[in-house]
C-alpha positions as CSV (number, residue, x, y, z in Angstrom):
1,X,-10.2,-23.2,21.3
2,X,-6.7,-21.8,21.7
3,X,-5.4,-19.1,19.5
4,X,-3.4,-20.1,16.3
5,X,0.2,-19.2,16.3
6,X,1.8,-17.1,13.6
7,X,5.0,-18.5,12.0
8,X,7.4,-15.7,13.0
9,X,9.8,-16.3,10.1
10,X,6.9,-15.9,7.6
11,X,5.7,-12.7,9.3
12,X,9.2,-11.2,8.8
13,X,9.2,-12.1,5.1
14,X,5.7,-11.4,3.8
15,X,3.3,-8.5,4.0
16,X,-0.2,-8.2,2.6
17,X,-1.5,-5.5,0.3
18,X,-4.8,-3.7,0.8
19,X,-6.4,-6.0,-1.8
20,X,-5.1,-9.2,-0.1
21,X,-2.2,-10.0,-2.3
22,X,1.1,-11.2,-0.8
23,X,4.2,-9.0,-1.1
24,X,7.6,-10.4,-0.7
25,X,11.2,-9.1,-1.0
26,X,13.5,-10.0,-3.9
27,X,16.2,-12.6,-3.4
28,X,19.8,-12.4,-4.5
29,X,20.5,-9.0,-2.8
30,X,22.4,-9.9,0.3
31,X,26.0,-10.7,-0.8
32,X,28.2,-11.1,-3.8
33,X,27.1,-7.8,-5.2
34,X,30.2,-6.8,-7.0
35,X,29.5,-9.0,-10.1
36,X,25.9,-7.8,-10.4
37,X,25.0,-4.9,-12.5
38,X,23.8,-1.6,-10.9
39,X,20.5,-1.8,-12.8
40,X,20.0,-5.4,-11.6
41,X,20.7,-4.4,-8.0
42,X,18.4,-1.4,-8.2
43,X,15.5,-3.6,-9.6
44,X,16.0,-6.1,-6.7
45,X,15.2,-3.3,-4.2
46,X,11.5,-3.2,-5.2
47,X,9.1,-5.7,-3.6
48,X,7.5,-8.4,-5.7
49,X,4.2,-10.3,-5.4
50,X,4.2,-13.9,-4.3
51,X,3.2,-16.4,-7.0
52,X,-0.5,-17.4,-6.9
53,X,0.4,-21.0,-6.1
54,X,2.2,-20.0,-2.9
55,X,-0.4,-17.6,-1.5
56,X,-2.4,-20.4,0.2
57,X,0.8,-21.6,2.1
58,X,1.6,-18.0,3.2
59,X,-2.0,-17.5,4.4
60,X,-1.8,-20.7,6.5
61,X,1.4,-19.5,8.1
62,X,0.0,-16.0,8.8
63,X,-3.5,-16.7,10.2
64,X,-4.1,-13.2,11.4
65,X,-2.3,-11.3,8.7
66,X,-4.8,-10.7,6.0
67,X,-8.4,-9.8,6.9
């Protein structure tokens, strides 16, 4: 059986925690930053966890990511 391929776009967007949860980066941080408050931009720096309903899709795209 051939090896499964990793979706490279997903591997750049998602990481797994040690307990198997899916980390993602926050959206709305790339441009049009002048109208956003400093506190809001600072909170967008920290990673967030992917929602539980999306975890199965991420795991399918990253077959070798989480062990």
